[in-house]
N, CA, C and O atoms as a Tripos MOL2 file, in Angstrom:
@<TRIPOS>MOLECULE
protein
  304   303    76     0     0
PROTEIN
NO_CHARGES

@<TRIPOS>ATOM
      1 N          11.8360    0.8240   -4.7480 N.3       1 UNK1
      2 CA         11.0910    1.2910   -5.9060 C.3       1 UNK1
      3 C           9.8520    0.4230   -6.1330 C.2       1 UNK1
      4 O           8.7830    0.9300   -6.4730 O.2       1 UNK1
      5 N          10.0080   -0.8830   -5.9420 N.am      2 UNK2
      6 CA          8.8930   -1.7950   -6.1550 C.3       2 UNK2
      7 C           7.7770   -1.5480   -5.1310 C.2       2 UNK2
      8 O           6.5960   -1.6180   -5.4700 O.2       2 UNK2
      9 N           8.1540   -1.2600   -3.8790 N.am      3 UNK3
     10 CA          7.1370   -1.0020   -2.8530 C.3       3 UNK3
     11 C           6.3820    0.2890   -3.1610 C.2       3 UNK3
     12 O           5.1900    0.3960   -2.8720 O.2       3 UNK3
     13 N           7.0720    1.2670   -3.7460 N.am      4 UNK4
     14 CA          6.4200    2.5240   -4.1310 C.3       4 UNK4
     15 C           5.3790    2.2670   -5.2150 C.2       4 UNK4
     16 O           4.2830    2.8260   -5.1610 O.2       4 UNK4
     17 N           5.7050    1.4320   -6.1920 N.am      5 UNK5
     18 CA          4.7600    1.0890   -7.2530 C.3       5 UNK5
     19 C           3.5540    0.3440   -6.6890 C.2       5 UNK5
     20 O           2.4160    0.5940   -7.0870 O.2       5 UNK5
     21 N           3.8130   -0.5640   -5.7670 N.am      6 UNK6
     22 CA          2.7270   -1.3150   -5.1440 C.3       6 UNK6
     23 C           1.8130   -0.3750   -4.3480 C.2       6 UNK6
     24 O           0.5900   -0.5100   -4.3860 O.2       6 UNK6
     25 N           2.4090    0.5650   -3.6380 N.am      7 UNK7
     26 CA          1.6300    1.5420   -2.8760 C.3       7 UNK7
     27 C           0.7870    2.4130   -3.8090 C.2       7 UNK7
     28 O          -0.3690    2.7070   -3.5060 O.2       7 UNK7
     29 N           1.3590    2.8230   -4.9340 N.am      8 UNK8
     30 CA          0.6210    3.6350   -5.9030 C.3       8 UNK8
     31 C          -0.5600    2.8570   -6.4750 C.2       8 UNK8
     32 O          -1.6330    3.4220   -6.6890 O.2       8 UNK8
     33 N          -0.3670    1.5770   -6.7190 N.am      9 UNK9
     34 CA         -1.4660    0.7420   -7.2260 C.3       9 UNK9
     35 C          -2.5810    0.6090   -6.1890 C.2       9 UNK9
     36 O          -3.7630    0.6380   -6.5330 O.2       9 UNK9
     37 N          -2.2000    0.4640   -4.9210 N.am     10 UNK10
     38 CA         -3.2050    0.3630   -3.8610 C.3      10 UNK10
     39 C          -4.0010    1.6560   -3.7380 C.2      10 UNK10
     40 O          -5.2190    1.6190   -3.5710 O.2      10 UNK10
     41 N          -3.3110    2.8220   -3.8220 N.am     11 UNK11
     42 CA         -4.0190    4.1050   -3.7630 C.3      11 UNK11
     43 C          -4.9610    4.2530   -4.9510 C.2      11 UNK11
     44 O          -6.0720    4.7620   -4.8030 O.2      11 UNK11
     45 N          -4.5280    3.8130   -6.1240 N.am     12 UNK12
     46 CA         -5.3840    3.8920   -7.3130 C.3      12 UNK12
     47 C          -6.6250    3.0270   -7.1330 C.2      12 UNK12
     48 O          -7.7190    3.4230   -7.5370 O.2      12 UNK12
     49 N          -6.4700    1.8620   -6.5380 N.am     13 UNK13
     50 CA         -7.6200    0.9890   -6.2950 C.3      13 UNK13
     51 C          -8.5830    1.6250   -5.3010 C.2      13 UNK13
     52 O          -9.7980    1.5210   -5.4690 O.2      13 UNK13
     53 N          -8.0680    2.2740   -4.2810 N.am     14 UNK14
     54 CA         -8.9150    2.9530   -3.2970 C.3      14 UNK14
     55 C          -9.6700    4.1050   -3.9520 C.2      14 UNK14
     56 O         -10.8390    4.3320   -3.6390 O.2      14 UNK14
     57 N          -9.0270    4.8270   -4.8460 N.am     15 UNK15
     58 CA         -9.6690    5.9690   -5.5030 C.3      15 UNK15
     59 C         -10.8200    5.5440   -6.4070 C.2      15 UNK15
     60 O         -11.7040    6.3520   -6.6930 O.2      15 UNK15
     61 N         -10.8270    4.3070   -6.8580 N.am     16 UNK16
     62 CA        -11.9110    3.8150   -7.7140 C.3      16 UNK16
     63 C         -13.1240    3.3200   -6.9290 C.2      16 UNK16
     64 O         -14.1530    2.9900   -7.5190 O.2      16 UNK16
     65 N         -13.0080    3.2680   -5.6130 N.am     17 UNK17
     66 CA        -14.1200    2.8030   -4.7800 C.3      17 UNK17
     67 C         -15.2290    3.8520   -4.7360 C.2      17 UNK17
     68 O         -14.9800    5.0260   -5.0090 O.2      17 UNK17
     69 N         -16.4530    3.4380   -4.3950 N.am     18 UNK18
     70 CA        -17.5300    4.4180   -4.2010 C.3      18 UNK18
     71 C         -17.1470    5.4060   -3.0900 C.2      18 UNK18
     72 O         -16.3460    5.0800   -2.2140 O.2      18 UNK18
     73 N         -17.7160    6.5940   -3.1320 N.am     19 UNK19
     74 CA        -17.3050    7.6880   -2.2520 C.3      19 UNK19
     75 C         -17.3300    7.3250   -0.7700 C.2      19 UNK19
     76 O         -16.3440    7.5610   -0.0710 O.2      19 UNK19
     77 N         -18.4120    6.7680   -0.2780 N.am     20 UNK20
     78 CA        -18.5260    6.4640    1.1530 C.3      20 UNK20
     79 C         -17.4610    5.4480    1.5720 C.2      20 UNK20
     80 O         -16.8250    5.6060    2.6140 O.2      20 UNK20
     81 N         -17.2730    4.4300    0.7780 N.am     21 UNK21
     82 CA        -16.2590    3.4140    1.0780 C.3      21 UNK21
     83 C         -14.8660    4.0210    1.0090 C.2      21 UNK21
     84 O         -14.0090    3.7040    1.8340 O.2      21 UNK21
     85 N         -14.6340    4.8880    0.0360 N.am     22 UNK22
     86 CA        -13.3270    5.5160   -0.1430 C.3      22 UNK22
     87 C         -12.9610    6.3860    1.0600 C.2      22 UNK22
     88 O         -11.7950    6.4540    1.4470 O.2      22 UNK22
     89 N         -13.9540    7.0470    1.6470 N.am     23 UNK23
     90 CA        -13.6880    7.8960    2.8040 C.3      23 UNK23
     91 C         -13.2520    7.0900    4.0160 C.2      23 UNK23
     92 O         -12.5470    7.6070    4.8830 O.2      23 UNK23
     93 N         -13.6600    5.8400    4.0850 N.am     24 UNK24
     94 CA        -13.3390    4.9990    5.2370 C.3      24 UNK24
     95 C         -12.0790    4.1740    5.0420 C.2      24 UNK24
     96 O         -11.6390    3.5050    5.9770 O.2      24 UNK24
     97 N         -11.4930    4.2010    3.8770 N.am     25 UNK25
     98 CA        -10.3090    3.3970    3.5820 C.3      25 UNK25
     99 C          -9.0620    4.2660    3.5760 C.2      25 UNK25
    100 O          -9.1200    5.4700    3.3250 O.2      25 UNK25
    101 N          -7.9510    3.6360    3.8540 N.am     26 UNK26
    102 CA         -6.6750    4.3240    3.8080 C.3      26 UNK26
    103 C          -5.5530    3.3120    3.7710 C.2      26 UNK26
    104 O          -5.7740    2.1130    3.9460 O.2      26 UNK26
    105 N          -4.3590    3.7960    3.5460 N.am     27 UNK27
    106 CA         -3.1750    2.9500    3.5790 C.3      27 UNK27
    107 C          -2.3660    3.3150    4.8080 C.2      27 UNK27
    108 O          -2.0530    4.4830    5.0350 O.2      27 UNK27
    109 N          -2.0350    2.3230    5.5870 N.am     28 UNK28
    110 CA         -1.2100    2.5160    6.7690 C.3      28 UNK28
    111 C           0.1080    1.8040    6.5220 C.2      28 UNK28
    112 O           0.1380    0.5930    6.3020 O.2      28 UNK28
    113 N           1.1820    2.5530    6.5590 N.am     29 UNK29
    114 CA          2.5080    1.9810    6.3350 C.3      29 UNK29
    115 C           3.0630    1.5660    7.6860 C.2      29 UNK29
    116 O           3.2440    2.4020    8.5710 O.2      29 UNK29
    117 N           3.3320    0.2860    7.8440 N.am     30 UNK30
    118 CA          3.8100   -0.2180    9.1280 C.3      30 UNK30
    119 C           5.3080    0.0040    9.2940 C.2      30 UNK30
    120 O           5.9510    0.5840    8.4180 O.2      30 UNK30
    121 N           5.8600   -0.4490   10.4010 N.am     31 UNK31
    122 CA          7.2670   -0.2040   10.7140 C.3      31 UNK31
    123 C           8.2240   -0.8750    9.7240 C.2      31 UNK31
    124 O           9.3720   -0.4500    9.5940 O.2      31 UNK31
    125 N           7.7660   -1.9150    9.0290 N.am     32 UNK32
    126 CA          8.6140   -2.5680    8.0190 C.3      32 UNK32
    127 C           8.5420   -1.8760    6.6680 C.2      32 UNK32
    128 O           9.2330   -2.2840    5.7340 O.2      32 UNK32
    129 N           7.7140   -0.8300    6.5410 N.am     33 UNK33
    130 CA          7.5750   -0.1140    5.2880 C.3      33 UNK33
    131 C           6.5420   -0.7180    4.3610 C.2      33 UNK33
    132 O           6.4620   -0.3430    3.1910 O.2      33 UNK33
    133 N           5.7560   -1.6420    4.8640 N.am     34 UNK34
    134 CA          4.7430   -2.3260    4.0680 C.3      34 UNK34
    135 C           3.4230   -1.5620    4.1760 C.2      34 UNK34
    136 O           2.9780   -1.2520    5.2810 O.2      34 UNK34
    137 N           2.7930   -1.2570    3.0400 N.am     35 UNK35
    138 CA          1.5280   -0.5270    3.0200 C.3      35 UNK35
    139 C           0.3670   -1.5010    3.0860 C.2      35 UNK35
    140 O           0.2520   -2.4090    2.2620 O.2      35 UNK35
    141 N          -0.4950   -1.3020    4.0810 N.am     36 UNK36
    142 CA         -1.6720   -2.1530    4.2540 C.3      36 UNK36
    143 C          -2.9210   -1.3010    4.1400 C.2      36 UNK36
    144 O          -2.9950   -0.2080    4.7010 O.2      36 UNK36
    145 N          -3.9090   -1.8150    3.4000 N.am     37 UNK37
    146 CA         -5.1910   -1.1200    3.2980 C.3      37 UNK37
    147 C          -5.9700   -1.3690    4.5750 C.2      37 UNK37
    148 O          -6.0750   -2.5060    5.0350 O.2      37 UNK37
    149 N          -6.5220   -0.2990    5.1520 N.am     38 UNK38
    150 CA         -7.2570   -0.4280    6.4040 C.3      38 UNK38
    151 C          -8.6010    0.2690    6.3050 C.2      38 UNK38
    152 O          -8.7870    1.1750    5.4930 O.2      38 UNK38
    153 N          -9.5260   -0.1570    7.1310 N.am     39 UNK39
    154 CA        -10.7960    0.5340    7.3210 C.3      39 UNK39
    155 C         -10.5930    1.4080    8.5540 C.2      39 UNK39
    156 O         -10.3720    0.8880    9.6480 O.2      39 UNK39
    157 N         -10.6630    2.6990    8.3950 N.am     40 UNK40
    158 CA        -10.3380    3.6450    9.4530 C.3      40 UNK40
    159 C         -11.2320    3.4420   10.6750 C.2      40 UNK40
    160 O         -10.7920    3.6650   11.8030 O.2      40 UNK40
    161 N         -12.4690    3.0250   10.4680 N.am     41 UNK41
    162 CA        -13.3940    2.8190   11.5820 C.3      41 UNK41
    163 C         -13.0820    1.5510   12.3740 C.2      41 UNK41
    164 O         -13.5860    1.3770   13.4840 O.2      41 UNK41
    165 N         -12.2660    0.6760   11.8230 N.am     42 UNK42
    166 CA        -12.0210   -0.6160   12.4730 C.3      42 UNK42
    167 C         -10.5600   -0.8460   12.8470 C.2      42 UNK42
    168 O         -10.1550   -1.9940   13.0350 O.2      42 UNK42
    169 N          -9.7590    0.2100   12.9600 N.am     43 UNK43
    170 CA         -8.3570   -0.0050   13.3160 C.3      43 UNK43
    171 C          -8.2470   -0.2670   14.8120 C.2      43 UNK43
    172 O          -9.0370    0.2410   15.6070 O.2      43 UNK43
    173 N          -7.2720   -1.0530   15.1740 N.am     44 UNK44
    174 CA         -7.0560   -1.4160   16.5650 C.3      44 UNK44
    175 C          -6.3090   -0.3320   17.3220 C.2      44 UNK44
    176 O          -5.8820    0.6680   16.7450 O.2      44 UNK44
    177 N          -6.1590   -0.5440   18.6100 N.am     45 UNK45
    178 CA         -5.5020    0.4290   19.4710 C.3      45 UNK45
    179 C          -4.0490    0.6510   19.0600 C.2      45 UNK45
    180 O          -3.5850    1.7900   19.0100 O.2      45 UNK45
    181 N          -3.3380   -0.4190   18.7690 N.am     46 UNK46
    182 CA         -1.9280   -0.3160   18.3870 C.3      46 UNK46
    183 C          -1.7800    0.4580   17.0730 C.2      46 UNK46
    184 O          -0.9110    1.3240   16.9620 O.2      46 UNK46
    185 N          -2.6140    0.1560   16.0870 N.am     47 UNK47
    186 CA         -2.5560    0.8570   14.8040 C.3      47 UNK47
    187 C          -2.9060    2.3300   14.9800 C.2      47 UNK47
    188 O          -2.2860    3.2000   14.3680 O.2      47 UNK47
    189 N          -3.9030    2.6040   15.8210 N.am     48 UNK48
    190 CA         -4.3180    3.9770   16.0820 C.3      48 UNK48
    191 C          -3.1870    4.7740   16.7250 C.2      48 UNK48
    192 O          -2.9350    5.9200   16.3540 O.2      48 UNK48
    193 N          -2.5100    4.1570   17.6920 N.am     49 UNK49
    194 CA         -1.3850    4.8170   18.3790 C.3      49 UNK49
    195 C          -0.2530    5.1000   17.3860 C.2      49 UNK49
    196 O           0.3140    6.1930   17.3850 O.2      49 UNK49
    197 N           0.0750    4.1150   16.5410 N.am     50 UNK50
    198 CA          1.1430    4.2860   15.5490 C.3      50 UNK50
    199 C           0.7970    5.4130   14.5780 C.2      50 UNK50
    200 O           1.6500    6.2340   14.2410 O.2      50 UNK50
    201 N          -0.4530    5.4480   14.1320 N.am     51 UNK51
    202 CA         -0.8830    6.4730   13.1920 C.3      51 UNK51
    203 C          -0.7910    7.8630   13.8100 C.2      51 UNK51
    204 O          -0.3060    8.7950   13.1690 O.2      51 UNK51
    205 N          -1.2530    8.0110   15.0470 N.am     52 UNK52
    206 CA         -1.1910    9.3070   15.7190 C.3      52 UNK52
    207 C           0.2500    9.7620   15.9450 C.2      52 UNK52
    208 O           0.5670   10.9340   15.7420 O.2      52 UNK52
    209 N           1.1200    8.8510   16.3600 N.am     53 UNK53
    210 CA          2.5260    9.2030   16.5490 C.3      53 UNK53
    211 C           3.1520    9.6590   15.2390 C.2      53 UNK53
    212 O           3.9200   10.6210   15.2110 O.2      53 UNK53
    213 N           2.8240    8.9700   14.1650 N.am     54 UNK54
    214 CA          3.3660    9.3290   12.8550 C.3      54 UNK54
    215 C           2.8670   10.7060   12.4080 C.2      54 UNK54
    216 O           3.6430   11.5010   11.8780 O.2      54 UNK54
    217 N           1.5830   10.9910   12.6180 N.am     55 UNK55
    218 CA          1.0200   12.2850   12.2370 C.3      55 UNK55
    219 C           1.6130   13.4180   13.0610 C.2      55 UNK55
    220 O           1.8960   14.4910   12.5270 O.2      55 UNK55
    221 N           1.8030   13.1910   14.3560 N.am     56 UNK56
    222 CA          2.3900   14.2200   15.2190 C.3      56 UNK56
    223 C           3.8320   14.4780   14.8150 C.2      56 UNK56
    224 O           4.2730   15.6270   14.7770 O.2      56 UNK56
    225 N           4.5620   13.4250   14.5170 N.am     57 UNK57
    226 CA          5.9610   13.5780   14.0990 C.3      57 UNK57
    227 C           6.0370   14.4020   12.8150 C.2      57 UNK57
    228 O           6.9040   15.2670   12.6890 O.2      57 UNK57
    229 N           5.1440   14.1450   11.8670 N.am     58 UNK58
    230 CA          5.1230   14.8880   10.6080 C.3      58 UNK58
    231 C           4.7450   16.3400   10.8760 C.2      58 UNK58
    232 O           5.3350   17.2480   10.2910 O.2      58 UNK58
    233 N           3.7710   16.5690   11.7510 N.am     59 UNK59
    234 CA          3.3460   17.9320   12.0780 C.3      59 UNK59
    235 C           4.4730   18.7080   12.7370 C.2      59 UNK59
    236 O           4.6540   19.8910   12.4480 O.2      59 UNK59
    237 N           5.2390   18.0640   13.6220 N.am     60 UNK60
    238 CA          6.3690   18.7370   14.2620 C.3      60 UNK60
    239 C           7.4060   19.1540   13.2310 C.2      60 UNK60
    240 O           7.9270   20.2680   13.2950 O.2      60 UNK60
    241 N           7.7100   18.2810   12.2880 N.am     61 UNK61
    242 CA          8.6870   18.6050   11.2460 C.3      61 UNK61
    243 C           8.1630   19.7350   10.3660 C.2      61 UNK61
    244 O           8.9200   20.6340    9.9960 O.2      61 UNK61
    245 N           6.8690   19.6970   10.0260 N.am     62 UNK62
    246 CA          6.2770   20.7500    9.2090 C.3      62 UNK62
    247 C           6.3140   22.0910    9.9330 C.2      62 UNK62
    248 O           6.6390   23.1160    9.3350 O.2      62 UNK62
    249 N           5.9810   22.0800   11.2190 N.am     63 UNK63
    250 CA          6.0180   23.3170   11.9950 C.3      63 UNK63
    251 C           7.4270   23.8710   12.0860 C.2      63 UNK63
    252 O           7.6360   25.0800   11.9810 O.2      63 UNK63
    253 N           8.3970   22.9810   12.2830 N.am     64 UNK64
    254 CA          9.7810   23.4300   12.3630 C.3      64 UNK64
    255 C          10.2250   24.0500   11.0370 C.2      64 UNK64
    256 O          10.8660   25.1010   11.0290 O.2      64 UNK64
    257 N           9.8880   23.4100    9.9230 N.am     65 UNK65
    258 CA         10.2440   23.9570    8.6100 C.3      65 UNK65
    259 C           9.5710   25.3060    8.3850 C.2      65 UNK65
    260 O          10.1950   26.2390    7.8790 O.2      65 UNK65
    261 N           8.3050   25.4100    8.7600 N.am     66 UNK66
    262 CA          7.5740   26.6580    8.6010 C.3      66 UNK66
    263 C           8.2420   27.7700    9.4110 C.2      66 UNK66
    264 O           8.4540   28.8700    8.8990 O.2      66 UNK66
    265 N           8.5710   27.4890   10.6610 N.am     67 UNK67
    266 CA          9.1810   28.5070   11.5110 C.3      67 UNK67
    267 C          10.5710   28.9030   11.0140 C.2      67 UNK67
    268 O          10.9520   30.0710   11.1020 O.2      67 UNK67
    269 N          11.3270   27.9420   10.4940 N.am     68 UNK68
    270 CA         12.6470   28.2690    9.9420 C.3      68 UNK68
    271 C          12.5300   29.1530    8.7060 C.2      68 UNK68
    272 O          13.3110   30.0880    8.5320 O.2      68 UNK68
    273 N          11.5600   28.8600    7.8510 N.am     69 UNK69
    274 CA         11.3410   29.6990    6.6620 C.3      69 UNK69
    275 C          10.8870   31.0920    7.0580 C.2      69 UNK69
    276 O          11.3050   32.0810    6.4570 O.2      69 UNK69
    277 N          10.0260   31.1710    8.0750 N.am     70 UNK70
    278 CA          9.5600   32.4690    8.5610 C.3      70 UNK70
    279 C          10.7190   33.2620    9.1450 C.2      70 UNK70
    280 O          10.8360   34.4620    8.8970 O.2      70 UNK70
    281 N          11.5710   32.6090    9.9150 N.am     71 UNK71
    282 CA         12.7450   33.2700   10.4910 C.3      71 UNK71
    283 C          13.6660   33.7990    9.3860 C.2      71 UNK71
    284 O          14.1380   34.9340    9.4570 O.2      71 UNK71
    285 N          13.9180   32.9750    8.3680 N.am     72 UNK72
    286 CA         14.7760   33.4020    7.2530 C.3      72 UNK72
    287 C          14.1760   34.6040    6.5430 C.2      72 UNK72
    288 O          14.8920   35.5310    6.1640 O.2      72 UNK72
    289 N          12.8720   34.5870    6.3660 N.am     73 UNK73
    290 CA         12.1960   35.7100    5.6840 C.3      73 UNK73
    291 C          12.2880   36.9820    6.5110 C.2      73 UNK73
    292 O          12.5230   38.0620    5.9690 O.2      73 UNK73
    293 N          12.1050   36.8620    7.8130 N.am     74 UNK74
    294 CA         12.2070   38.0360    8.6910 C.3      74 UNK74
    295 C          13.6310   38.5720    8.6970 C.2      74 UNK74
    296 O          13.8480   39.7830    8.6850 O.2      74 UNK74
    297 N          14.6080   37.6550    8.7170 N.am     75 UNK75
    298 CA         16.0150   38.0640    8.6930 C.3      75 UNK75
    299 C          16.3680   38.8140    7.4110 C.2      75 UNK75
    300 O          17.1800   39.7390    7.4340 O.2      75 UNK75
    301 N          15.7660   38.4210    6.3040 N.am     76 UNK76
    302 CA         16.0280   39.1040    5.0330 C.3      76 UNK76
    303 C          15.4620   40.4940    5.0750 C.2      76 UNK76
    304 O          15.5770   41.2370    4.1010 O.2      76 UNK76
@<TRIPOS>BOND
     1     1     2 1
     2     2     3 1
     3     3     4 2
     4     3     5 am
     5     5     6 1
     6     6     7 1
     7     7     8 2
     8     7     9 am
     9     9    10 1
    10    10    11 1
    11    11    12 2
    12    11    13 am
    13    13    14 1
    14    14    15 1
    15    15    16 2
    16    15    17 am
    17    17    18 1
    18    18    19 1
    19    19    20 2
    20    19    21 am
    21    21    22 1
    22    22    23 1
    23    23    24 2
    24    23    25 am
    25    25    26 1
    26    26    27 1
    27    27    28 2
    28    27    29 am
    29    29    30 1
    30    30    31 1
    31    31    32 2
    32    31    33 am
    33    33    34 1
    34    34    35 1
    35    35    36 2
    36    35    37 am
    37    37    38 1
    38    38    39 1
    39    39    40 2
    40    39    41 am
    41    41    42 1
    42    42    43 1
    43    43    44 2
    44    43    45 am
    45    45    46 1
    46    46    47 1
    47    47    48 2
    48    47    49 am
    49    49    50 1
    50    50    51 1
    51    51    52 2
    52    51    53 am
    53    53    54 1
    54    54    55 1
    55    55    56 2
    56    55    57 am
    57    57    58 1
    58    58    59 1
    59    59    60 2
    60    59    61 am
    61    61    62 1
    62    62    63 1
    63    63    64 2
    64    63    65 am
    65    65    66 1
    66    66    67 1
    67    67    68 2
    68    67    69 am
    69    69    70 1
    70    70    71 1
    71    71    72 2
    72    71    73 am
    73    73    74 1
    74    74    75 1
    75    75    76 2
    76    75    77 am
    77    77    78 1
    78    78    79 1
    79    79    80 2
    80    79    81 am
    81    81    82 1
    82    82    83 1
    83    83    84 2
    84    83    85 am
    85    85    86 1
    86    86    87 1
    87    87    88 2
    88    87    89 am
    89    89    90 1
    90    90    91 1
    91    91    92 2
    92    91    93 am
    93    93    94 1
    94    94    95 1
    95    95    96 2
    96    95    97 am
    97    97    98 1
    98    98    99 1
    99    99   100 2
   100    99   101 am
   101   101   102 1
   102   102   103 1
   103   103   104 2
   104   103   105 am
   105   105   106 1
   106   106   107 1
   107   107   108 2
   108   107   109 am
   109   109   110 1
   110   110   111 1
   111   111   112 2
   112   111   113 am
   113   113   114 1
   114   114   115 1
   115   115   116 2
   116   115   117 am
   117   117   118 1
   118   118   119 1
   119   119   120 2
   120   119   121 am
   121   121   122 1
   122   122   123 1
   123   123   124 2
   124   123   125 am
   125   125   126 1
   126   126   127 1
   127   127   128 2
   128   127   129 am
   129   129   130 1
   130   130   131 1
   131   131   132 2
   132   131   133 am
   133   133   134 1
   134   134   135 1
   135   135   136 2
   136   135   137 am
   137   137   138 1
   138   138   139 1
   139   139   140 2
   140   139   141 am
   141   141   142 1
   142   142   143 1
   143   143   144 2
   144   143   145 am
   145   145   146 1
   146   146   147 1
   147   147   148 2
   148   147   149 am
   149   149   150 1
   150   150   151 1
   151   151   152 2
   152   151   153 am
   153   153   154 1
   154   154   155 1
   155   155   156 2
   156   155   157 am
   157   157   158 1
   158   158   159 1
   159   159   160 2
   160   159   161 am
   161   161   162 1
   162   162   163 1
   163   163   164 2
   164   163   165 am
   165   165   166 1
   166   166   167 1
   167   167   168 2
   168   167   169 am
   169   169   170 1
   170   170   171 1
   171   171   172 2
   172   171   173 am
   173   173   174 1
   174   174   175 1
   175   175   176 2
   176   175   177 am
   177   177   178 1
   178   178   179 1
   179   179   180 2
   180   179   181 am
   181   181   182 1
   182   182   183 1
   183   183   184 2
   184   183   185 am
   185   185   186 1
   186   186   187 1
   187   187   188 2
   188   187   189 am
   189   189   190 1
   190   190   191 1
   191   191   192 2
   192   191   193 am
   193   193   194 1
   194   194   195 1
   195   195   196 2
   196   195   197 am
   197   197   198 1
   198   198   199 1
   199   199   200 2
   200   199   201 am
   201   201   202 1
   202   202   203 1
   203   203   204 2
   204   203   205 am
   205   205   206 1
   206   206   207 1
   207   207   208 2
   208   207   209 am
   209   209   210 1
   210   210   211 1
   211   211   212 2
   212   211   213 am
   213   213   214 1
   214   214   215 1
   215   215   216 2
   216   215   217 am
   217   217   218 1
   218   218   219 1
   219   219   220 2
   220   219   221 am
   221   221   222 1
   222   222   223 1
   223   223   224 2
   224   223   225 am
   225   225   226 1
   226   226   227 1
   227   227   228 2
   228   227   229 am
   229   229   230 1
   230   230   231 1
   231   231   232 2
   232   231   233 am
   233   233   234 1
   234   234   235 1
   235   235   236 2
   236   235   237 am
   237   237   238 1
   238   238   239 1
   239   239   240 2
   240   239   241 am
   241   241   242 1
   242   242   243 1
   243   243   244 2
   244   243   245 am
   245   245   246 1
   246   246   247 1
   247   247   248 2
   248   247   249 am
   249   249   250 1
   250   250   251 1
   251   251   252 2
   252   251   253 am
   253   253   254 1
   254   254   255 1
   255   255   256 2
   256   255   257 am
   257   257   258 1
   258   258   259 1
   259   259   260 2
   260   259   261 am
   261   261   262 1
   262   262   263 1
   263   263   264 2
   264   263   265 am
   265   265   266 1
   266   266   267 1
   267   267   268 2
   268   267   269 am
   269   269   270 1
   270   270   271 1
   271   271   272 2
   272   271   273 am
   273   273   274 1
   274   274   275 1
   275   275   276 2
   276   275   277 am
   277   277   278 1
   278   278   279 1
   279   279   280 2
   280   279   281 am
   281   281   282 1
   282   282   283 1
   283   283   284 2
   284   283   285 am
   285   285   286 1
   286   286   287 1
   287   287   288 2
   288   287   289 am
   289   289   290 1
   290   290   291 1
   291   291   292 2
   292   291   293 am
   293   293   294 1
   294   294   295 1
   295   295   296 2
   296   295   297 am
   297   297   298 1
   298   298   299 1
   299   299   300 2
   300   299   301 am
   301   301   302 1
   302   302   303 1
   303   303   304 2
@<TRIPOS>SUBSTRUCTURE
     1 UNK1         2 RESIDUE 1 A UNK
     2 UNK2         6 RESIDUE 1 A UNK
     3 UNK3        10 RESIDUE 1 A UNK
     4 UNK4        14 RESIDUE 1 A UNK
     5 UNK5        18 RESIDUE 1 A UNK
     6 UNK6        22 RESIDUE 1 A UNK
     7 UNK7        26 RESIDUE 1 A UNK
     8 UNK8        30 RESIDUE 1 A UNK
     9 UNK9        34 RESIDUE 1 A UNK
    10 UNK10       38 RESIDUE 1 A UNK
    11 UNK11       42 RESIDUE 1 A UNK
    12 UNK12       46 RESIDUE 1 A UNK
    13 UNK13       50 RESIDUE 1 A UNK
    14 UNK14       54 RESIDUE 1 A UNK
    15 UNK15       58 RESIDUE 1 A UNK
    16 UNK16       62 RESIDUE 1 A UNK
    17 UNK17       66 RESIDUE 1 A UNK
    18 UNK18       70 RESIDUE 1 A UNK
    19 UNK19       74 RESIDUE 1 A UNK
    20 UNK20       78 RESIDUE 1 A UNK
    21 UNK21       82 RESIDUE 1 A UNK
    22 UNK22       86 RESIDUE 1 A UNK
    23 UNK23       90 RESIDUE 1 A UNK
    24 UNK24       94 RESIDUE 1 A UNK
    25 UNK25       98 RESIDUE 1 A UNK
    26 UNK26      102 RESIDUE 1 A UNK
    27 UNK27      106 RESIDUE 1 A UNK
    28 UNK28      110 RESIDUE 1 A UNK
    29 UNK29      114 RESIDUE 1 A UNK
    30 UNK30      118 RESIDUE 1 A UNK
    31 UNK31      122 RESIDUE 1 A UNK
    32 UNK32      126 RESIDUE 1 A UNK
    33 UNK33      130 RESIDUE 1 A UNK
    34 UNK34      134 RESIDUE 1 A UNK
    35 UNK35      138 RESIDUE 1 A UNK
    36 UNK36      142 RESIDUE 1 A UNK
    37 UNK37      146 RESIDUE 1 A UNK
    38 UNK38      150 RESIDUE 1 A UNK
    39 UNK39      154 RESIDUE 1 A UNK
    40 UNK40      158 RESIDUE 1 A UNK
    41 UNK41      162 RESIDUE 1 A UNK
    42 UNK42      166 RESIDUE 1 A UNK
    43 UNK43      170 RESIDUE 1 A UNK
    44 UNK44      174 RESIDUE 1 A UNK
    45 UNK45      178 RESIDUE 1 A UNK
    46 UNK46      182 RESIDUE 1 A UNK
    47 UNK47      186 RESIDUE 1 A UNK
    48 UNK48      190 RESIDUE 1 A UNK
    49 UNK49      194 RESIDUE 1 A UNK
    50 UNK50      198 RESIDUE 1 A UNK
    51 UNK51      202 RESIDUE 1 A UNK
    52 UNK52      206 RESIDUE 1 A UNK
    53 UNK53      210 RESIDUE 1 A UNK
    54 UNK54      214 RESIDUE 1 A UNK
    55 UNK55      218 RESIDUE 1 A UNK
    56 UNK56      222 RESIDUE 1 A UNK
    57 UNK57      226 RESIDUE 1 A UNK
    58 UNK58      230 RESIDUE 1 A UNK
    59 UNK59      234 RESIDUE 1 A UNK
    60 UNK60      238 RESIDUE 1 A UNK
    61 UNK61      242 RESIDUE 1 A UNK
    62 UNK62      246 RESIDUE 1 A UNK
    63 UNK63      250 RESIDUE 1 A UNK
    64 UNK64      254 RESIDUE 1 A UNK
    65 UNK65      258 RESIDUE 1 A UNK
    66 UNK66      262 RESIDUE 1 A UNK
    67 UNK67      266 RESIDUE 1 A UNK
    68 UNK68      270 RESIDUE 1 A UNK
    69 UNK69      274 RESIDUE 1 A UNK
    70 UNK70      278 RESIDUE 1 A UNK
    71 UNK71      282 RESIDUE 1 A UNK
    72 UNK72      286 RESIDUE 1 A UNK
    73 UNK73      290 RESIDUE 1 A UNK
    74 UNK74      294 RESIDUE 1 A UNK
    75 UNK75      298 RESIDUE 1 A UNK
    76 UNK76      302 RESIDUE 1 A UNK
């Protein structure tokens, strides 16, 4: 719960930044569950790989949920 509050505070701080700076900033949650503020233009190879794997994993789950809902709707 405490890490969630800390993450929410970090997102709020990012949202208060000027627009151009805000577009380049993000929070990357590492394998320990710790949220770190990053500059998207300056992330390293390892961070980039982790981020892409995480996004693909989320997309696969979203696609699976979408297809299951579509199947259920067609079955009805």
